[in-house]
C-alpha positions in Angstrom: 45.0 -6.6 -21.4 42.3 -4.3 -20.2 39.1 -4.8 -18.3 37.2 -4.4 -21.5 38.8 -7.6 -22.9 37.0 -9.6 -20.2 33.4 -8.6 -21.0 31.3 -11.8 -21.7 29.3 -11.9 -24.9 26.1 -12.9 -23.1 25.4 -10.8 -20.0 22.0 -12.2 -19.2 21.5 -14.1 -16.0 20.1 -17.7 -15.9 16.4 -17.5 -15.1 15.3 -20.2 -12.7 11.8 -20.1 -14.2 12.9 -21.2 -17.7 13.1 -25.0 -17.8 11.3 -28.0 -19.2 11.3 -31.3 -17.4 10.7 -34.6 -19.3 10.6 -38.3 -18.3 8.9 -40.7 -20.7 7.8 -42.9 -17.7 6.2 -39.9 -15.9 3.9 -38.1 -18.4 1.6 -36.6 -15.8 4.4 -35.0 -13.8 5.7 -32.6 -16.5 2.8 -30.1 -16.4 2.8 -29.9 -12.5 6.5 -29.5 -11.9 7.4 -26.8 -9.4 11.1 -27.1 -8.9 14.1 -29.3 -9.9 17.8 -29.0 -9.0 20.9 -29.5 -11.1 22.7 -31.8 -8.7 26.1 -31.0 -7.4 29.1 -33.1 -8.4 32.2 -33.9 -6.3 35.6 -35.6 -6.7 37.0 -37.0 -3.5 40.6 -36.2 -3.3 43.3 -38.8 -2.7 46.6 -38.2 -1.0 50.0 -39.1 -2.6 52.3 -40.6 0.0 55.4 -38.6 0.8 57.8 -38.8 3.8 57.1 -35.1 4.7 53.5 -34.2 3.8 50.6 -35.7 2.0 50.2 -34.3 -1.4 46.5 -33.9 -2.4 45.7 -35.1 -5.9 42.4 -35.3 -7.8 40.4 -38.3 -7.0 39.4 -41.2 -9.2 35.6 -41.4 -8.5 33.0 -38.7 -9.2 30.0 -38.6 -6.9 26.8 -37.1 -8.0 24.3 -35.6 -5.6 20.7 -36.7 -5.8 18.2 -35.2 -8.2 15.2 -33.7 -6.4 12.0 -32.4 -7.9 8.8 -31.0 -6.4 5.4 -31.0 -8.1 1.8 -30.1 -7.4 -0.3 -33.2 -7.1 -3.2 -33.3 -9.5 -6.7 -34.1 -8.2 -6.6 -37.7 -9.5 -3.2 -38.1 -8.0 -2.0 -39.5 -11.4 1.5 -37.8 -11.1 2.0 -39.0 -7.5 0.8 -42.5 -8.4 3.2 -42.8 -11.4 6.2 -42.3 -9.1 4.6 -44.5 -6.4 4.0 -47.4 -8.8 7.6 -47.1 -10.2 9.1 -47.3 -6.7 6.8 -50.1 -5.7 7.4 -52.1 -8.9 11.2 -51.9 -8.4 11.3 -52.3 -4.6 8.3 -54.2 -3.3 6.0 -55.6 -5.9 2.8 -57.5 -4.9 3.6 -60.3 -7.5 6.7 -61.5 -9.1 5.4 -60.6 -12.5 5.1 -56.9 -11.5 8.9 -56.7 -11.3 9.3 -58.9 -14.4 7.0 -56.6 -16.4 9.3 -53.6 -15.6 12.5 -55.7 -16.2 11.3 -57.1 -19.5 10.6 -53.7 -21.1 13.2 -52.9 -23.7 15.9 -50.8 -21.9 15.9 -47.9 -24.5 12.1 -47.4 -24.2 12.4 -45.5 -20.9 9.5 -47.4 -19.5 11.2 -50.1 -17.5 13.2 -50.2 -14.2 15.2 -47.2 -15.2 14.6 -44.2 -17.4 16.5 -41.2 -18.6 15.4 -37.8 -17.3 15.8 -34.6 -19.4 16.0 -31.1 -18.1 15.9 -28.6 -20.9 17.2 -25.2 -19.8 15.9 -22.1 -21.6 17.4 -18.7 -22.2 15.8 -15.4 -21.1 14.0 -15.4 -24.5 12.7 -18.9 -23.8 14.9 -20.6 -26.4 16.7 -23.9 -25.5 20.3 -23.3 -24.3 21.2 -26.8 -23.2 19.8 -30.2 -22.3 20.8 -32.0 -19.1 20.3 -35.7 -19.4 20.3 -37.9 -16.3 21.1 -41.5 -17.4 19.5 -44.6 -15.9 17.5 -42.8 -13.3 15.1 -44.3 -10.9 13.1 -42.8 -7.9 14.3 -43.6 -4.4 11.9 -41.5 -2.3 8.5 -40.0 -2.7 7.1 -37.7 0.0 3.9 -38.2 1.9 0.7 -36.3 1.2 -0.9 -34.7 4.3 -4.6 -33.9 4.3 -5.5 -31.4 7.0 -9.0 -30.1 7.9 -7.5 -27.4 10.1 -6.1 -25.3 7.3 -7.6 -21.8 6.9 -6.8 -21.5 3.2 -6.9 -24.2 0.5 -3.3 -25.0 -0.4 -2.6 -27.4 -3.2 -0.7 -30.5 -2.1 2.9 -30.6 -3.2 5.1 -33.7 -3.3 8.8 -34.2 -3.6 10.6 -37.1 -5.3 14.3 -38.0 -5.2 16.1 -39.8 -7.9 19.4 -41.7 -8.2 21.1 -41.9 -11.6 24.3 -43.2 -13.1 25.6 -39.9 -14.4 24.5 -36.7 -16.1 25.7 -34.8 -19.1 25.2 -31.2 -20.2 24.6 -31.0 -24.0 24.1 -27.9 -26.1 20.5 -27.7 -27.4 
């Protein structure tokens, strides 16, 4: 076997600018997205009992890191309010029927308490490579917005949202 046998077919690097983010419940966020991560995954090891040494074995529960995205906030704050209302409806509604409205939405509609998130990763020629689907996601944090009259330059407000989800899968596009 020579070094020439190990040359990969595709020698292009993955471009961090080539992605499309989609959540049915957050239509105003898609256009303003700045960054999103593919969360890490870990498997906590277990130890097999042995009179001499503990033998490490693969664990039995996978842990997924949180999904984080940042986005520019539009002038009407529609994208920020979408996430705000989602968190508020799940965690601290003003009326019992606010939670019931979210809970009674058909689960597969993507408009209820939870929603699937899709991250479509594109090739260097902007063709879909694979789709990462985060199942049963819901936001757990939304960053604050700071208005500041002391700024020298006008900077657009950026917000960050963090999501928990059941699992994610990577599917060929």
